[in-house]
C-alpha positions in Angstrom: -20.0 -27.3 166.4 -19.5 -25.0 163.5 -20.7 -21.4 163.8 -21.4 -19.4 160.7 -19.8 -16.1 161.7 -20.7 -14.4 158.4 -24.4 -14.6 159.3 -23.7 -12.7 162.5 -21.3 -10.0 161.3 -22.4 -9.2 157.7 -24.9 -6.4 158.5 -25.6 -5.8 154.7 -26.7 -9.4 154.4 -30.5 -9.6 154.7 -30.0 -12.8 156.8 -27.6 -11.0 159.2 -28.1 -12.0 162.8 -26.2 -9.1 164.4 -29.2 -6.9 163.8 -31.2 -9.2 166.2 -29.2 -7.9 169.2 -29.3 -4.6 171.1 -26.7 -2.0 170.3 -24.1 -2.6 173.0 -21.4 -0.1 172.2 -18.8 1.5 174.5 -18.8 1.1 178.2 -16.1 3.1 180.1 -13.6 1.1 182.1 -14.1 -2.2 180.2 -11.7 -3.5 177.6 -12.2 -6.7 175.6 -10.0 -9.2 173.8 -11.0 -12.4 172.0 -8.6 -15.0 170.5 -8.5 -18.5 169.2 -6.4 -20.7 171.6 -6.9 -23.8 169.4 -9.0 -25.5 172.1 -11.5 -26.6 169.4 -11.0 -28.5 166.1 -12.0 -27.0 163.7 -10.6 -23.8 165.4 -12.8 -20.9 166.5 -12.6 -18.1 169.1 -12.5 -19.8 172.5 -10.6 -17.5 174.9 -12.2 -14.2 176.0 -10.7 -11.5 178.3 -12.5 -8.7 180.0 -9.9 -6.2 181.3 -10.6 -3.4 183.8 -7.7 -1.0 183.3 -8.4 0.9 186.6 -10.0 -2.1 188.4 -13.6 -2.8 189.1 -15.7 -3.5 192.1 -17.4 -6.8 191.8 -19.8 -9.4 193.1 -20.3 -13.1 192.1 -22.6 -16.0 192.9 -21.7 -19.6 192.2 -23.1 -23.0 191.8 -24.3 -24.9 194.9 -23.3 -28.2 193.5 -21.1 -30.2 195.9 -18.7 -30.8 193.0 -17.3 -27.5 191.8 -14.8 -26.6 189.1 -11.3 -25.5 189.9 -12.0 -22.0 188.6 -14.8 -21.6 191.1 -12.4 -22.7 193.9 -9.9 -20.1 192.6 -12.5 -17.3 192.5 -13.8 -18.1 196.0 -10.3 -17.8 197.6 -9.6 -14.4 196.2 -9.8 -11.5 198.7 -9.0 -8.6 196.4 -11.1 -5.4 196.8 -11.1 -4.8 193.1 -10.7 -7.1 190.1 -8.5 -6.2 187.0 -9.6 -9.0 184.7 -11.7 -12.0 184.1 -10.5 -14.7 181.6 -13.0 -17.2 180.2 -12.2 -20.3 178.3 -14.5 -22.7 176.5 -14.2 -26.4 175.5 -12.9 -27.4 179.0 -14.8 -27.0 182.3 -11.7 -27.5 184.5 -13.9 -29.6 186.7 -12.8 -32.9 188.4 -9.2 -32.0 187.3 -7.8 -31.8 190.8 -4.4 -30.2 191.7 -3.3 -30.0 188.0 -6.4 -28.0 187.1 -5.9 -25.5 189.9 -2.2 -25.3 189.3 -2.9 -24.5 185.6 -5.0 -21.5 186.7 -2.2 -20.3 189.0 0.3 -20.4 186.1 -2.1 -18.7 183.7 -2.9 -16.0 186.3 0.8 -15.4 186.9 1.6 -15.0 183.2 -1.5 -12.9 182.5 -0.7 -10.6 185.5 2.8 -10.0 184.1 1.6 -9.3 180.6 -1.2 -7.0 181.8 1.2 -5.1 184.1 3.6 -4.5 181.1 0.7 -3.2 179.1 -0.5 -1.0 181.9 3.1 0.4 182.2 3.2 1.2 178.5 -0.3 2.7 178.5 -0.3 4.8 181.7 2.1 7.2 183.3 1.2 6.0 186.7 0.4 2.3 187.3 0.0 -0.3 189.9 1.2 -3.8 189.4 -1.6 -6.3 188.6 -1.3 -9.4 190.7 -2.6 -13.0 190.1 -5.2 -12.5 192.8 -6.7 -9.6 190.8 -7.8 -12.0 188.1 -11.0 -14.1 188.0 -11.7 -17.1 185.8 -14.7 -18.6 184.0 -14.4 -22.1 182.5 -17.0 -24.0 180.5 -17.0 -27.2 178.5 -16.4 -30.9 179.1 -15.9 -32.1 182.7 -13.0 -34.3 183.6 -10.6 -33.7 180.7 -7.1 -32.5 181.2 -7.0 -28.7 181.4 -5.2 -27.1 178.4 -2.9 -24.9 180.5 -0.1 -24.7 177.8 -2.5 -23.7 175.0 -4.0 -20.9 177.1 -0.6 -19.7 178.4 0.8 -19.6 174.9 -2.2 -17.4 173.8 -1.8 -14.8 176.4 0.6 -12.5 174.5 -1.8 -12.3 171.6 -4.7 -11.9 173.9 -3.1 -8.9 175.6 -1.9 -7.4 172.4 -5.5 -7.5 171.0 -7.1 -5.7 173.9 -9.5 -3.1 172.7 -10.3 -0.2 175.0 -13.2 1.0 172.8 -15.9 -1.5 172.2 -18.7 -1.7 169.5 -21.5 -4.0 168.8 -19.3 -6.3 166.7 -16.8 -6.8 169.6 -19.5 -7.5 172.2 -21.1 -10.1 169.8 -17.7 -11.6 169.2 -17.0 -11.9 172.9 -20.4 -13.5 173.4 -19.7 -16.0 170.6 -16.3 -16.7 172.2 -17.8 -18.1 175.4 -20.3 -20.4 173.7 -20.3 -24.2 173.8 -23.4 -25.9 172.5 -25.2 -22.6 172.3 -26.6 -21.8 168.9 -26.8 -18.0 169.4 -24.9 -15.5 171.5 -26.7 -13.9 174.4 -26.4 -10.2 175.0 -28.5 -7.6 176.7 -28.3 -3.9 177.8 -30.1 -1.4 180.0 -29.7 2.3 180.8 -31.0 4.1 183.8 -30.2 7.0 186.2 -28.6 7.0 189.6 -29.6 10.5 190.8 -29.4 12.5 187.7 -26.4 10.6 186.2 -27.1 8.1 183.3 -25.4 4.7 183.8 -25.2 1.7 181.5 -25.5 -2.0 182.2 -24.2 -4.5 179.6 -24.4 -8.3 179.9 -23.3 -11.4 178.1 -24.1 -15.0 178.9 -23.8 -18.6 177.7 -25.8 -21.7 178.4 -27.8 -24.2 176.6 -27.5 -27.5 178.4 -26.9 -28.6 182.0 -29.3 -25.8 183.1 -31.2 -26.0 186.3 -31.2 -23.3 189.0 -29.3 -24.0 192.2 -27.7 -20.5 192.1 -27.2 -19.4 188.5 -27.2 -22.3 186.0 -24.9 -20.8 183.4 -22.1 -18.3 182.9 -23.2 -14.7 182.9 -21.2 -11.5 183.1 -22.7 -8.1 183.7 -20.8 -4.8 183.4 -21.8 -1.3 184.5 -20.0 2.1 184.5 -21.9 3.0 187.7 -20.0 3.8 190.9 -21.3 1.2 193.3 -19.4 -0.5 196.2 -18.8 -4.3 196.1 -20.9 -4.5 199.2 -24.0 -3.1 197.5 -23.3 -5.0 194.3 -23.4 -8.3 196.3 -26.7 -7.4 197.8 -28.2 -6.4 194.5 -27.0 -9.5 192.7 -28.2 -11.9 195.5 -31.6 -10.2 195.4 -32.1 -10.2 191.7 -30.7 -13.7 190.9 -33.8 -15.4 192.5 -36.4 -14.6 189.9 -34.0 -14.5 186.9 -31.3 -17.2 186.7 -32.8 -19.1 189.6 -36.0 -19.3 187.6 -34.9 -21.2 184.6 -34.4 -24.9 183.8 -33.6 -26.7 180.5 -32.9 -30.2 181.6 -32.9 -30.3 185.4 -29.1 -30.7 185.7 -27.0 -28.3 187.7 -23.5 -27.5 186.4 -20.2 -27.7 188.3 -19.3 -24.3 186.8 -22.2 -22.0 187.3 -21.2 -18.4 187.8 -22.9 -15.0 187.5 -20.6 -11.9 188.1 -21.3 -8.2 188.2 -18.6 -5.6 187.7 -18.8 -1.9 188.3 -16.0 0.4 186.8 -17.2 3.6 188.6 -16.6 5.7 185.5 -20.1 7.2 185.4 -19.3 9.4 188.5 -22.7 9.1 190.1 -23.1 10.0 193.7 -22.1 7.2 196.1 -25.0 5.0 197.3 -24.3 3.3 200.7 -27.7 1.6 201.3 -29.5 -0.8 199.1 -32.8 0.8 200.2 -31.7 4.2 199.0 -34.2 5.7 196.6 -31.4 6.6 194.1 -30.6 2.9 193.5 -34.1 1.7 192.7 -33.9 2.4 189.0 -30.6 0.6 188.8 -32.1 -2.3 190.8 -35.0 -2.6 188.4 -32.7 -2.4 185.3 -30.4 -5.1 186.7 -33.4 -7.4 187.2 -34.6 -6.7 183.6 -31.1 -7.4 182.2 -30.6 -10.6 184.2 -34.1 -11.9 183.2 -33.5 -11.0 179.6 -30.2 -13.1 179.6 -31.8 -15.9 181.6 -34.7 -16.2 179.1 -32.3 -16.2 176.2 -30.4 -19.1 177.8 -33.7 -21.0 178.1 -34.9 -20.3 174.6 -31.6 -21.5 173.3 -31.8 -24.8 175.3 -30.3 -27.7 173.5 -32.7 -28.9 170.8 -35.5 -26.5 172.0 -38.4 -25.8 169.7 -40.6 -24.1 172.3 -40.1 -21.5 175.1 -42.4 -22.3 178.0 -43.4 -20.0 180.9 -45.0 -21.6 183.9 -46.8 -19.2 186.2 -48.0 -20.5 189.5 -50.2 -18.0 191.3 -52.0 -17.6 194.6 -50.0 -20.2 196.5 -49.6 -20.2 200.3 -45.9 -19.4 200.0 -43.5 -18.5 197.3 -41.5 -21.7 198.0 -44.7 -23.7 197.3 -45.2 -21.9 194.0 -41.5 -22.4 193.0 -41.6 -26.1 193.9 -44.7 -26.7 191.8 -43.5 -24.7 188.8 -40.2 -26.6 188.7 -41.9 -29.9 189.2 -43.7 -29.2 185.9 -40.6 -27.6 184.2 -38.4 -30.6 185.0 -40.8 -33.4 184.1 -39.6 -35.3 181.0 -43.2 -36.4 180.3 -44.4 -32.8 180.3 -41.6 -31.5 178.2 -42.0 -34.3 175.6 -45.7 -33.6 175.4 -44.9 -30.0 174.6 -42.4 -31.1 172.0 -45.0 -33.3 170.4 -47.6 -30.5 170.5 -49.8 -32.8 172.5 -52.2 -31.0 174.9 -51.9 -33.8 177.4 -52.9 -31.7 180.5 -53.0 -34.9 182.6 -49.2 -34.7 182.7 -49.5 -31.2 184.3 -51.7 -32.6 186.9 -49.2 -35.4 187.6 -46.3 -33.0 187.9 -48.3 -30.8 190.4 -49.1 -33.8 192.5 -45.5 -35.1 192.7 -44.4 -31.8 194.1 -46.0 -33.0 197.4 -47.4 -29.5 198.0 -50.9 -29.7 199.4 -53.5 -28.6 196.8 -57.2 -28.0 197.3 -58.5 -29.8 194.1 -61.8 -28.0 194.4 -60.1 -24.6 193.8 -57.4 -25.1 191.3 -57.6 -23.5 187.8 -55.2 -24.4 184.9 -54.9 -22.5 181.6 -52.8 -22.7 178.5 -52.5 -19.1 177.3 -56.1 -17.8 177.3 -57.6 -21.3 177.1 -59.1 -22.6 180.3 -58.5 -26.3 180.9 -59.4 -26.8 184.6 -61.9 -24.6 186.5 -62.4 -25.1 190.2 -60.9 -28.6 190.0 -63.0 -29.8 187.0 -62.6 -29.9 183.2 -63.8 -26.5 181.8 -67.2 -26.6 180.1 -65.6 -24.7 177.2 -62.7 -27.1 176.8 -62.0 -27.9 173.1 -59.0 -30.1 172.4 -59.0 -29.0 168.7 -58.4 -25.4 169.8 -55.8 -26.4 172.3 -53.9 -28.5 169.8 -53.6 -25.4 167.6 -52.3 -23.3 170.5 -49.6 -26.0 171.2 -48.1 -25.2 167.8 -46.8 -21.9 169.1 -43.1 -21.4 169.8 -44.0 -19.6 173.0 -46.4 -21.2 175.4 -47.7 -19.8 178.7 -49.0 -22.2 181.3 -50.9 -20.8 184.3 -51.8 -22.6 187.5 -54.0 -20.7 189.9 -54.1 -22.5 193.3 -56.6 -20.1 195.0 -54.9 -20.8 198.3 -52.9 -17.6 199.1 -51.2 -14.6 197.5 -47.7 -15.8 196.6 -46.5 -16.6 193.1 -43.5 -17.7 191.1 -42.7 -18.0 187.4 -40.3 -20.7 186.0 -39.0 -20.7 182.4 -38.2 -23.9 180.5 -38.1 -25.5 177.0 -39.4 -28.7 175.5 -37.5 -32.0 175.3 -36.9 -33.0 171.7 -35.1 -35.7 169.7 -32.6 -33.1 168.9 -31.7 -32.8 172.6 -30.8 -36.5 172.7 -28.8 -36.2 169.5 -26.8 -33.2 170.8 -26.0 -34.9 174.1 -25.3 -38.4 172.8 -22.7 -36.8 170.4 -21.5 -34.0 172.7 -17.8 -34.9 172.7 -17.5 -36.2 169.1 
């Protein structure tokens, strides 16, 4: 994959892509470094470090796959109260690499902790030693290949030397580009809100394009805030807000071995401490976190491998939320449904098929189905106003909204997916070439 960086960073160019993203600027307590560790050929930025000079409270959620990457194993065994860094590499998933893969992370963490401690000693009058257990890892790329420990270790001096304490939009985009694999565009989002009367920021970056199906998080995503929030509250907020965001997307129905969403709080905003997730002062932050996670999750789906359409599947008035979720994903993960969307074919019979295979009881005399504002099924029968010519025209849109109203209860769920195109097959049949 070759990324044309000039299109992203040349703001004066009328085709510049950097203008497409929000203005993520400086966030206190976070430092960034991005280097080329020669993991790709041709070379590109492939190693990204987020450094928390004074530490950060954190929370993470991980894949529920029974086969997990070595970095997930590493992260799960850490017991640090605060984290000083997270290092993300692309090109190699470090999954199914066994003892060598885990040992590689141990060696890298030891080297990085030494280098960061030296930097901290030079930068600060008072400092505490950074330990290997204070470092998290994110890995993404091909499963089962030998982990490039030596290349990453050899890049650490340059990585630490290039740490930038002050960020700008360029640096955030560069970091987002550095964690991409088959993605075509970087994924960034930001929100601002108040805790009490103190303004706090939330910045987020993500990657993901294939092997995307929710069984926790279905991608890599990292969210940073300058808010002062304990790890205990962060964990509750993340667990709550993952369900209708990263757990609501699917590109191809496959769950990665490396899924990870992490939330870091530097505490630099100096807001009053919140000890209860139900505290009124945290509600704005809660809403902003959900908005940011959903923004990133939608960007992952829209950039699905070979995607030409972004599809929202709204299931309403179900008996339970679980019923609504099961039906929505039965539709979202159906190859027949997804190829019909790719071919702009209004074959609504495939929607009916996908609803039925969910094995959720449906009262066929009540169900309504609409594509956008166009009614297809009303009370279990083809709408009297159904016009396939009009519906074919609607199917040409890049964004498609599908609504299924079950008329059986009050619960709902929305899933987000993309179509299945010939390009998807080309990308994945040539993935390692």
